N, C-alpha and C positions, 0 to 999 in steps of 0.2 A: 347354686352351683355356678362356677365360672364357665363362660362359654369357651369351648375348645378352639384354639387357634391353629389353622392349617399350617403345617410346616412347608416352607417354600422349597420346591425341588431345585436342583441345579439349573442355572439359567439356560443352558443349551437344551435341556429336556423341555423346559417351558416353551421355547420357540420351535422346537421340532414338533411339539404337539399342536401349537396354534397354527403352524403353516399347513397342517393337515385339514384345517377347517376352511372350507371354501369362503365363508363369510369374511375371513381376515384378508382375502385376496380381492375383495370387491373394489377397494379403492387403493391406488398407489400414489401416496404423497410425492414420492420421488419422481414419478412420471410427470406430475403436474408442475413441478418446480424447474424442469429442464429449461424451458424458455428463459426464465429469469437468470439462471446460471450462464447461459450462452450470451445473454445481453450484457451481463456484468463482466464476464471474463474475456469474451471475444477470442476464444482459442482458435489457433490456426488449424487448417485442415491437416489431419494426421497427428495432431498433438495427443500425447498420452494422458489418460485420465484414470484415476482409481475411484470406483464407486464404493465407498466405505459403508457397509451394511446395505447391500444392494437390494435385498428383499426379493420381490418378484422378478427383477431384472428388466422391467419395462423401461425404466429410465436409461439404463445402460444401452439397451437396444436402440432407443430413440437417439442417443448421442452417437452411436456407431453407424447408423444408417446414413447413406449418402443424401445430399440435398435433392429435392426440397423437404423431404420428410425428416432428415436428420442433419448432423453436422460433420460426418465423416471423421470421427475421432477414434482413437485406438484405446479401447476400454478394458480395464481389468476389474472384475467384480469380486468383492470380498464379502463374506457373510458368516455369521456364527453358526447357522443351521444349514446343513447340506441339502435340505429338501425345500428351500425357500423359492427357488426359481419356478416360474410358470412352465408348464409342460412343453409348450411350443418353443420357448427360449432354450430349454435344456436340449431340445432337438437341433438347435441351430449352432451349438457350441463347436461341433466338429467342422461343419461347413463354413462357419465364419470365424475360425480360430485365428485368422490373421488380424482381426479387429475386435474380437470379443472372446473373453476367457473368464473362467470362474475358479476361485480357490476358497476353500473353507478356512476361516481365520478368526482368531480371537483378538479383538482390538485392544484388549488389556495387555497383550503381549507385544513384543517388538515386531513391527511389520517389515517383512523382508522385501516387499515390492516397492518400487519407486515410480513416480510419474511427475509430469510437469504440473498437472492440476489434480485437485481432489474434489470429490462431490460427496457430501455427507448430509443426507436428508432423512428426517424421522429416525434418528439414531441416538443422539446425545442424551435425550430425555429418557432413554431406555437404560442408560448406564447408571449403576449404583453410585451414589455421591462420592464414596471413598475411591472410586476408580476414574472419576471424570478427568482429573488432572493427568493421570497416566495415559488415558485414551487420547486426549487432546494433544499431548506431547508426541505420542506415536504417530498420529495423523499428520501433524505439522512437520515431523521429520521425514515422512514418506512423500509428502507433496508440498512444495513451498507456497502454492496458491490454492486455497480451498474455499469452496462455497458450502456454507452450513445453513440449514433450515431446521429450527428446533421448536418443538411444542412447549408452551408455557402453561399448559393446563393438564388436568388428570385425563387418563385415557378412558375410553368407553368400551373397549373390547377385552379387557382383562378378565371379564366374567366368563369368557369362553374357556378359560383354563383355571379359573378360580383364584387368580392372583393378579395384582396390579402390574401393568407393563411399564408405566411411566414412573421411574424410580427417582429421577431428579427433576422436579418441577420447580423451576426458578424463573425470575423475571428477566426481561430484556437487559436491565441494568446489571444484573448478576452475570449474565453471559458476556456482556460487554467487558466487564472487569476481567473475566477469564482470558479474553484475548489481549486486552491491554497489558495485563501482568506478564504475558509471554512476549511482549514487545512486538506484537503483530501490527502491521499497517492495515488499517481497516478502510478499504476502498469504498465500501458501500455497506449500509445496514438498513434494516427496516423492522418496524414493530407493527404487528397486525393482530387482529382478534385471535387469540389462542396460540400465538406463536411469534417468532422473530427470525430474522435471517441476516447473514453476514457473508461478505466476500472479503477475505483477508489474505495477506501475504506474510509469510514468516521470514522476512528478510533479516531480522535481527541476528539470526543464526549465521548469517554470512560474514559477520565480523566488521563490515564497513559502516554500519549504522551507529550513530552516537545518541546519547541521551544526557547531554550536559549543557550548562549555560555557557555564556561567553567566558573564556578563561581569564579575561582581563578584570573580572569582577568576582567578588566573593559569593559563595552560595547564599549567605545571609542577605546580601543586597538583591540578588536575583529573586529569592523567595519573597522579599519585601515588595519588589516590583510586581510579581505575580499576584500577591495578596491584594495589593492596591488596585491593580487593573481589573481583576476578575470581580471586584466588588462594585464596579462603576456601571454595571448594566449595559456593557457592550455586548453585541451579538457575537456568537462564536461560530467558527467554521465547522461543518459536519459533512460526512460523506454524501456524495451525489451520484446519481446514475451517469453513465457515460453519455457525452453529448457529441454533437457534430462539429464543434468548433476546433480550429487550430490556434495555437498560441505562438506568437513571436516573443521570445524572452530576451531582454536586453541586459547584458552584463556591462562592466565598465572597462573592459580590456582595450588596449590601443587600437585593435582592428575595428572597433565599433565605427570609427569615423570613415572607414573605407566602404561601408555598406549602407550609407544613408539612403541613397536612391532605391536600393533593393528593399529596404525596410519600408519606405514610403509606398512602394508598389504593392507589397504584400498587404499593407494596411488598407488599401482601397477595397479589398475583399471584405464584405460584411460578415463573413464567417471566420475572420481572423481577428483574434484579440491581441492587444499589445500589452505585455507584462513587463514592467520595469522593476529593478532591484536596486535598493539603496540610491546612490546619486545618479544612476542612469535615468531616474525620474526627471531630474532637472535638465539633463542632456536632451531628453526627448522634447521637453517643453521648449527649450531654446532652439530646437531644430524643427519646430512646427508640427510635432507629433503629440497626440493626446493619448496618454495611457488609459487602457481599460481598467487596469489594476496595478498596484505597486506593492512590493513585499519588503518588509524590514524584519530582521531577526536579532541583530546585535543589541545587547542590553545596555550599551553605554549612552550617555546623555547626548553626545554630539550628533547622534543619528536623527534628532528631531528635524534638522534642516533637510533631510532626505524626503520629507513629506510636506514641504512648503515650496511654493504656495499651494493652498488647497484649491482644487478645481472641481467643477461640476462633472457628474457622471463617471467619476473614477472611484473604484472600489479600493479601500485601504486595508490590506491584509497585514496586520501587525501582530507580531509574536507577543504573547502575554508576558514574556520576560523583559520586554523593552522598557526603557525608562518611561515613567508616566508623562514626561514632557513630549514624547513622540506623539502621544494621543491627544494632547491638548489642542482644542479647536477643530478636531476632525469631525465630520458630520456623522451623527449616530446611525443614520439610516444607511450609510455607505461604508461603515467601518466594521471589520470583523476581527476578533481575536482568534489566534490559533496557538497551539501549545507545543513547545519544543521538549521540555522536560516533563515527562509523564509521571512515572512512579515516584520519582524523587520528591515531587511536590503534590502527591496524590491527595493528601488531606485537605490542602487548599482548594484543589479543583472539586473534590467531592462536596465540600461545603458550599462552594459557589454555584455549582451546577446540579446539585442533588444527584451526584454520581453519574450523570449523563454528559460525558465529555469525551473528546477524542484527541490523542496526541499524534503529532507528525514526526516520525523518525526520519533520519537521513544522515548526511555527512556533516562536516564541521563548518561549512560555509553557507552563505545565503543561497547560492545556486543549488547546492545539494540538498537544501530543504525546500526550495521553491518547486522543484520538479515533483517530489512526492506530494507536496501540498496540492499542486494543481491536479495531479492524478487523483487524489482524494476528492477533489471538487468536480471530477468528471471529465477532465481533459486528458488526452493521451497522445496528441500529435503536436510536436514542438519544433520550432526553428530557433536556434540559439545564435545570437550575434554578440560580439564583444565578450564572449566566454572563452578567453584564451588560456588562462592559467600560466601565462608567461608575460614578460615585459620586453621592451626594446631597449636599445642602448640609450635612447633619449626619453622614453615615456613609460610610466607604469600604469597609467590610465588614459582613457580617451579625453579626459578633462582634468583640470587641476584638483588634486585631493591631498592636502598637506599632511594628513595622517600617515601617508605612505611614502613621504619624501625620503625618509632615512632608512628604508628597508634595504637590506643587503641582498644583492642578486648574484647568482652563480650559474655555471653551465650544467645542464642536465642532459645526459645521454640516454637514448632509448634503444631497446632491442625489439626485434620482431622474430618470433619463434626462437628466441634465445640468441639471435645473431645481432650484433651491434649495427645500428643504421648510420647513415651519413648525416643525420639530422641532430643538431644540438639546439637546445632552447635555453634562453636566459630566464631564470626563475628565482623566486623568493621561497623561503621555507614554507609559508602557508600554501603557496601555489603547488609545490610538490606534494604536500599532504592532500590537497584537493584533487590532484591528478590521480593519486593512488586510490582515493575514495571513489572517484568518477569511474575508474575501471571496475571496481566492485559493484557500483550501482548499475552500470550498463549490463554487467553479467547477470544480475539478479532481477533487473526490470525489463530485460529485452523482450519478454513476451507480453508486457503490460503497456509499453509505450512505443511510439514511432518518433525518432529524434534525428534531426540533422543539425550538425554544428558547422556554421559558416565561418569562412576565413581560413587562415593557415597557421593557427596557434597550436599549442600543445594538445588541447582536448580534441580539436578537429583531427589532428594527426593520429592520435590514439584511436579514435572512432573509425577513421578511414583505413588504418593499417593493422589494427589489433596490436599495436605496440605496447610494450610494458616498460616502466622506468627501471633501469638496471643500475646505474651509478650516478653519483652526484660529484662532479669534478669542480670543486670550489676554486675560484681564482683569488 
């Protein structure tokens, strides 16, 4: 005779039953993961957080408590079962309603609550495979920055109700692909015994992020560059924990020459890294400055000169879409590939890295990729010099760069709160696009980075005044 198979009750009934068992409350994975979330996200005091699948509520309470015990966050708790909270936390809901509240919610349905941060620990593995996509989408729509911790092994306590609790048991690589396919920026990730964790931002939904190669080259050429470069055993960039260092980022705008002394002074601090982009690498060397790292993203061949001469102790952060000539002669131990176009060339990356790779989303220029790249590498405090997004009557760069000599410039007018300002900037087409994307990046990264734009260029004016580009008055 065939062995009878127990019919699985509705999920809500399973969890209402198991929360009545004291043994299921003995350990709170969410409570244990709070310090890691706080380390990676660094939320400001009073920031809003949704605890998706809050369980006992201990993690939420820890986040809501004032220092030194907690982080003084404003926490909304959501869970499938209305009997999940510990008794003492249920009793606190009324007295602490200004910072702690609970709502019964089904994560497979649209989440009506919104917050700056999300916290989702010991939840996703409990979701049926056919619902994983729906739940991830709902969470990322409700909170643009989310910390996930997910079990990658079978559960041990399903015996308490006669049914398994972990319905989606998948590998780190599988979960990584779920976030990549949703164009999440993965700031940090970890793989450990029995589980994995991610801190991600769903910036792609903001509309300013791009996932495309240089428009001056065909997709076939870019794909060929990526296939060649990823097959050469270069190391690749991966998410890091937040560090204590600041970054001085050098663009090539005309104002760069006005700040040489200030840059040199900042560089004397051992906790300040000097990051160059494109030809500001050579400008730095010519002015007695040694870059800590340099970034190149453009896929065209002429960019090879932006990484010459090779110097000791400089890290070369080269996009995998770059022409192979850019990488020729660079030191293997100091050179790292990073990936601009993710899903478009997914098959190439999967083959090269056994599905363990990370893409860096951002805007359409090297600056708007460098900032998200550095944030992924653990940096969050930035000083920008020569990042003007405008030209002068006489100069388009702080140094000679023939590729830009024939670019057409026109007047750009800005508004603040809808009112035209008295400032006009001389800009080129790509600089206006960069400025628009910069506004979007600032809006969606403001809780993830601290940034100062030096000088009196277009980007500095936008950051200082909250200005928006309203019209382009071409001459």
